[in-house]
MARTILUM-474841 format. One record per residue (C-alpha): x, y, z; residue number from 1. Coordinates in steps of 0.05 Angstrom, whole numbers, plus 5000, padded with zeros to 4 digits. Example, Ala and Ser with C-alpha at 12.3 -4.5 7.8 and 13.67 -1.06 7.14 Angstrom:
// residues 2
<atom><east>5246</east><north>4910</north><up>5156</up><pos>1</pos></atom>
<atom><east>5273</east><north>4979</north><up>5143</up><pos>2</pos></atom>
This chain:
// residues 113
<atom><east>8821</east><north>4887</north><up>4770</up><pos>1</pos></atom>
<atom><east>8855</east><north>4853</north><up>4827</up><pos>2</pos></atom>
<atom><east>8867</east><north>4918</north><up>4859</up><pos>3</pos></atom>
<atom><east>8795</east><north>4916</north><up>4886</up><pos>4</pos></atom>
<atom><east>8811</east><north>4846</north><up>4923</up><pos>5</pos></atom>
<atom><east>8877</east><north>4873</north><up>4948</up><pos>6</pos></atom>
<atom><east>8841</east><north>4933</north><up>4983</up><pos>7</pos></atom>
<atom><east>8787</east><north>4887</north><up>5009</up><pos>8</pos></atom>
<atom><east>8845</east><north>4850</north><up>5042</up><pos>9</pos></atom>
<atom><east>8875</east><north>4920</north><up>5067</up><pos>10</pos></atom>
<atom><east>8807</east><north>4928</north><up>5099</up><pos>11</pos></atom>
<atom><east>8807</east><north>4858</north><up>5132</up><pos>12</pos></atom>
<atom><east>8877</east><north>4873</north><up>5160</up><pos>13</pos></atom>
<atom><east>8854</east><north>4945</north><up>5183</up><pos>14</pos></atom>
<atom><east>8795</east><north>4920</north><up>5223</up><pos>15</pos></atom>
<atom><east>8838</east><north>4856</north><up>5256</up><pos>16</pos></atom>
<atom><east>8893</east><north>4901</north><up>5281</up><pos>17</pos></atom>
<atom><east>8831</east><north>4949</north><up>5307</up><pos>18</pos></atom>
<atom><east>8815</east><north>4896</north><up>5356</up><pos>19</pos></atom>
<atom><east>8882</east><north>4884</north><up>5371</up><pos>20</pos></atom>
<atom><east>8908</east><north>4952</north><up>5376</up><pos>21</pos></atom>
<atom><east>8848</east><north>4981</north><up>5409</up><pos>22</pos></atom>
<atom><east>8831</east><north>5040</north><up>5354</up><pos>23</pos></atom>
<atom><east>8767</east><north>5056</north><up>5333</up><pos>24</pos></atom>
<atom><east>8786</east><north>5104</north><up>5263</up><pos>25</pos></atom>
<atom><east>8841</east><north>5107</north><up>5209</up><pos>26</pos></atom>
<atom><east>8862</east><north>5171</north><up>5189</up><pos>27</pos></atom>
<atom><east>8913</east><north>5153</north><up>5141</up><pos>28</pos></atom>
<atom><east>8937</east><north>5091</north><up>5105</up><pos>29</pos></atom>
<atom><east>9010</east><north>5088</north><up>5072</up><pos>30</pos></atom>
<atom><east>9016</east><north>5032</north><up>5019</up><pos>31</pos></atom>
<atom><east>9087</east><north>5008</north><up>4997</up><pos>32</pos></atom>
<atom><east>9076</east><north>4983</north><up>4925</up><pos>33</pos></atom>
<atom><east>9133</east><north>4952</north><up>4890</up><pos>34</pos></atom>
<atom><east>9147</east><north>4969</north><up>4819</up><pos>35</pos></atom>
<atom><east>9152</east><north>4898</north><up>4799</up><pos>36</pos></atom>
<atom><east>9089</east><north>4877</north><up>4840</up><pos>37</pos></atom>
<atom><east>9035</east><north>4881</north><up>4784</up><pos>38</pos></atom>
<atom><east>8996</east><north>4928</north><up>4825</up><pos>39</pos></atom>
<atom><east>8972</east><north>4992</north><up>4792</up><pos>40</pos></atom>
<atom><east>8973</east><north>5056</north><up>4841</up><pos>41</pos></atom>
<atom><east>8915</east><north>5091</north><up>4802</up><pos>42</pos></atom>
<atom><east>8871</east><north>5033</north><up>4805</up><pos>43</pos></atom>
<atom><east>8888</east><north>5027</north><up>4885</up><pos>44</pos></atom>
<atom><east>8870</east><north>5105</north><up>4885</up><pos>45</pos></atom>
<atom><east>8804</east><north>5095</north><up>4845</up><pos>46</pos></atom>
<atom><east>8782</east><north>5039</north><up>4891</up><pos>47</pos></atom>
<atom><east>8801</east><north>5058</north><up>4961</up><pos>48</pos></atom>
<atom><east>8740</east><north>5105</north><up>4975</up><pos>49</pos></atom>
<atom><east>8690</east><north>5048</north><up>4956</up><pos>50</pos></atom>
<atom><east>8725</east><north>4991</north><up>4988</up><pos>51</pos></atom>
<atom><east>8735</east><north>5033</north><up>5054</up><pos>52</pos></atom>
<atom><east>8656</east><north>5063</north><up>5056</up><pos>53</pos></atom>
<atom><east>8624</east><north>5044</north><up>5122</up><pos>54</pos></atom>
<atom><east>8688</east><north>5016</north><up>5153</up><pos>55</pos></atom>
<atom><east>8734</east><north>5049</north><up>5206</up><pos>56</pos></atom>
<atom><east>8775</east><north>5070</north><up>5143</up><pos>57</pos></atom>
<atom><east>8720</east><north>5114</north><up>5107</up><pos>58</pos></atom>
<atom><east>8749</east><north>5182</north><up>5092</up><pos>59</pos></atom>
<atom><east>8819</east><north>5159</north><up>5109</up><pos>60</pos></atom>
<atom><east>8871</east><north>5188</north><up>5068</up><pos>61</pos></atom>
<atom><east>8913</east><north>5143</north><up>5023</up><pos>62</pos></atom>
<atom><east>8984</east><north>5151</north><up>5015</up><pos>63</pos></atom>
<atom><east>9022</east><north>5102</north><up>4961</up><pos>64</pos></atom>
<atom><east>9101</east><north>5099</north><up>4967</up><pos>65</pos></atom>
<atom><east>9133</east><north>5055</north><up>4907</up><pos>66</pos></atom>
<atom><east>9189</east><north>5013</north><up>4919</up><pos>67</pos></atom>
<atom><east>9243</east><north>5004</north><up>4865</up><pos>68</pos></atom>
<atom><east>9255</east><north>4936</north><up>4838</up><pos>69</pos></atom>
<atom><east>9324</east><north>4908</north><up>4856</up><pos>70</pos></atom>
<atom><east>9351</east><north>4835</north><up>4840</up><pos>71</pos></atom>
<atom><east>9415</east><north>4793</north><up>4851</up><pos>72</pos></atom>
<atom><east>9448</east><north>4762</north><up>4786</up><pos>73</pos></atom>
<atom><east>9454</east><north>4695</north><up>4799</up><pos>74</pos></atom>
<atom><east>9513</east><north>4693</north><up>4751</up><pos>75</pos></atom>
<atom><east>9559</east><north>4748</north><up>4775</up><pos>76</pos></atom>
<atom><east>9534</east><north>4762</north><up>4837</up><pos>77</pos></atom>
<atom><east>9513</east><north>4835</north><up>4826</up><pos>78</pos></atom>
<atom><east>9460</east><north>4879</north><up>4856</up><pos>79</pos></atom>
<atom><east>9418</east><north>4909</north><up>4801</up><pos>80</pos></atom>
<atom><east>9362</east><north>4953</north><up>4794</up><pos>81</pos></atom>
<atom><east>9305</east><north>4925</north><up>4758</up><pos>82</pos></atom>
<atom><east>9247</east><north>4948</north><up>4714</up><pos>83</pos></atom>
<atom><east>9213</east><north>4890</north><up>4703</up><pos>84</pos></atom>
<atom><east>9220</east><north>4821</north><up>4724</up><pos>85</pos></atom>
<atom><east>9250</east><north>4798</north><up>4666</up><pos>86</pos></atom>
<atom><east>9308</east><north>4846</north><up>4659</up><pos>87</pos></atom>
<atom><east>9372</east><north>4816</north><up>4648</up><pos>88</pos></atom>
<atom><east>9433</east><north>4836</north><up>4683</up><pos>89</pos></atom>
<atom><east>9468</east><north>4900</north><up>4659</up><pos>90</pos></atom>
<atom><east>9541</east><north>4872</north><up>4684</up><pos>91</pos></atom>
<atom><east>9543</east><north>4804</north><up>4652</up><pos>92</pos></atom>
<atom><east>9474</east><north>4803</north><up>4610</up><pos>93</pos></atom>
<atom><east>9453</east><north>4739</north><up>4644</up><pos>94</pos></atom>
<atom><east>9379</east><north>4730</north><up>4641</up><pos>95</pos></atom>
<atom><east>9380</east><north>4699</north><up>4715</up><pos>96</pos></atom>
<atom><east>9361</east><north>4745</north><up>4764</up><pos>97</pos></atom>
<atom><east>9328</east><north>4731</north><up>4836</up><pos>98</pos></atom>
<atom><east>9282</east><north>4788</north><up>4851</up><pos>99</pos></atom>
<atom><east>9301</east><north>4815</north><up>4923</up><pos>100</pos></atom>
<atom><east>9256</east><north>4871</north><up>4933</up><pos>101</pos></atom>
<atom><east>9196</east><north>4907</north><up>4896</up><pos>102</pos></atom>
<atom><east>9146</east><north>4851</north><up>4888</up><pos>103</pos></atom>
<atom><east>9111</east><north>4861</north><up>4951</up><pos>104</pos></atom>
<atom><east>9058</east><north>4906</north><up>4972</up><pos>105</pos></atom>
<atom><east>9051</east><north>4923</north><up>5039</up><pos>106</pos></atom>
<atom><east>9019</east><north>4971</north><up>5096</up><pos>107</pos></atom>
<atom><east>9070</east><north>5022</north><up>5113</up><pos>108</pos></atom>
<atom><east>9038</east><north>5062</north><up>5156</up><pos>109</pos></atom>
<atom><east>8977</east><north>5085</north><up>5193</up><pos>110</pos></atom>
<atom><east>8946</east><north>5146</north><up>5230</up><pos>111</pos></atom>
<atom><east>8895</east><north>5123</north><up>5277</up><pos>112</pos></atom>
<atom><east>8852</east><north>5145</north><up>5332</up><pos>113</pos></atom>
């Protein structure tokens, strides 16, 4: 389950930003997860409290915002919605789609004190 590693990275980022931005407690974390990222939101929710224990984000609320997949067809130039990274273009049936959105995971917002 790579989601635990991702959450550990989130914890490290929060700790680094706490120093540079001078906050001592995280109240809420909003993560933006692309639908094409291979990250399971339920696994993040399951592991969040365990990974954040004894940190400045202990007892913080976790919100997850899902980002739709978008791609650009390399054959016809149309922007298309993607359910998977391997969807063909619905306009020309080309398999050559460049993913432009939805493969990322990022910290979208924090509430801190």
